[in-house]
C-alpha positions in Angstrom: 170.1 209.1 50.4 172.4 205.9 50.1 170.5 204.4 53.2 167.1 205.1 51.7 168.3 203.5 48.4 169.4 200.5 50.3 166.4 200.4 52.4 164.2 200.4 49.2 166.1 197.4 47.5 165.6 195.4 50.7 161.9 195.6 50.3 161.9 194.8 46.8 161.3 191.2 45.9 162.8 189.2 43.2 160.3 187.3 41.3 160.4 183.7 39.8 159.9 185.2 36.5 162.8 187.5 36.9 165.2 184.5 37.9 163.8 182.3 35.0 164.5 184.8 32.5 167.9 185.7 34.0 168.9 181.7 33.9 167.8 181.7 30.2 169.6 184.6 29.1 172.9 183.5 30.9 172.5 180.1 29.3 172.1 181.9 26.0 175.0 184.0 26.7 177.2 181.0 27.7 176.3 179.3 24.4 177.3 182.3 22.5 173.8 183.3 21.3 173.7 186.6 23.3 172.9 188.5 20.1 170.1 186.1 19.2 166.2 187.3 19.2 165.6 184.6 22.0 168.2 186.3 24.1 166.9 189.7 23.5 163.5 188.3 24.4 164.7 186.6 27.5 166.7 189.8 28.5 163.4 191.9 28.0 161.4 189.7 30.1 164.2 189.8 32.7 164.2 193.5 32.7 160.3 193.7 32.8 160.1 191.7 35.8 163.1 193.0 37.7 163.0 195.1 40.8 163.0 199.0 40.3 166.2 199.2 41.9 167.6 197.0 39.2 166.1 198.6 36.3 167.6 201.9 37.8 171.2 200.5 38.1 171.0 199.1 34.6 170.0 202.5 33.3 172.8 204.2 35.3 175.3 201.7 33.9 174.3 202.1 30.3 174.6 206.0 30.9 178.0 205.8 32.6 179.1 203.4 29.8 177.7 206.1 27.1 175.3 203.6 25.8 172.2 205.8 26.6 171.6 209.4 27.0 171.0 210.5 30.5 167.9 212.3 29.7 165.2 210.3 27.7 163.8 211.5 24.2 160.4 211.7 26.0 157.8 209.9 28.4 154.9 208.1 28.1 151.5 209.0 29.6 152.3 207.2 32.7 155.7 208.9 33.1 157.8 206.0 31.7 161.0 207.2 30.0 161.1 206.4 26.1 164.2 206.4 23.8 164.1 206.8 20.0 165.9 204.3 17.8 167.2 207.2 16.0 168.5 208.9 19.4 170.1 205.5 20.3 171.7 205.2 17.0 173.2 208.5 17.0 174.6 207.8 20.4 176.0 204.6 19.2 177.4 206.1 16.0 175.3 204.0 13.8 173.1 204.9 10.9 169.4 204.7 11.2 169.4 202.1 8.8 172.0 200.1 10.8 170.1 200.6 13.8 167.0 199.2 12.2 168.7 196.3 11.2 170.1 195.3 14.3 166.7 196.1 16.3 165.2 193.7 13.7 167.8 191.0 14.1 167.1 191.3 18.0 163.5 190.8 17.4 162.7 194.3 18.6 159.5 196.1 17.5 158.9 199.7 17.5 156.7 201.0 20.1 153.4 202.2 19.4 152.9 204.0 22.6 152.2 207.9 22.6 155.4 209.7 23.6 155.4 213.1 25.1 158.5 214.8 23.7 160.9 216.3 25.9 161.7 220.2 24.7 
């Protein structure tokens, strides 16, 4: 299993968009602006352009750190996992209002994608 994972990582390409967004996020972090809307946007662009193995590693790390549940709240029609703000707030010990404020401060907007709930 590990060799298959390493083989898949070796064939994935790191794009210029991923590198540029990563550099911008690093610069904002070093400047103490890692909680700014600009940093959240740079991180999202980096994540979106990242190789699948990187996204999976980030997800696994967040689960291990107790920041995300191991099972998503639902899936899109395309099979992408979806997490609700309420579920993440509960996981982090925040009230829904605190989570909403934090999301707004980071410039995050609620998704409008149809979600198929996990039962």
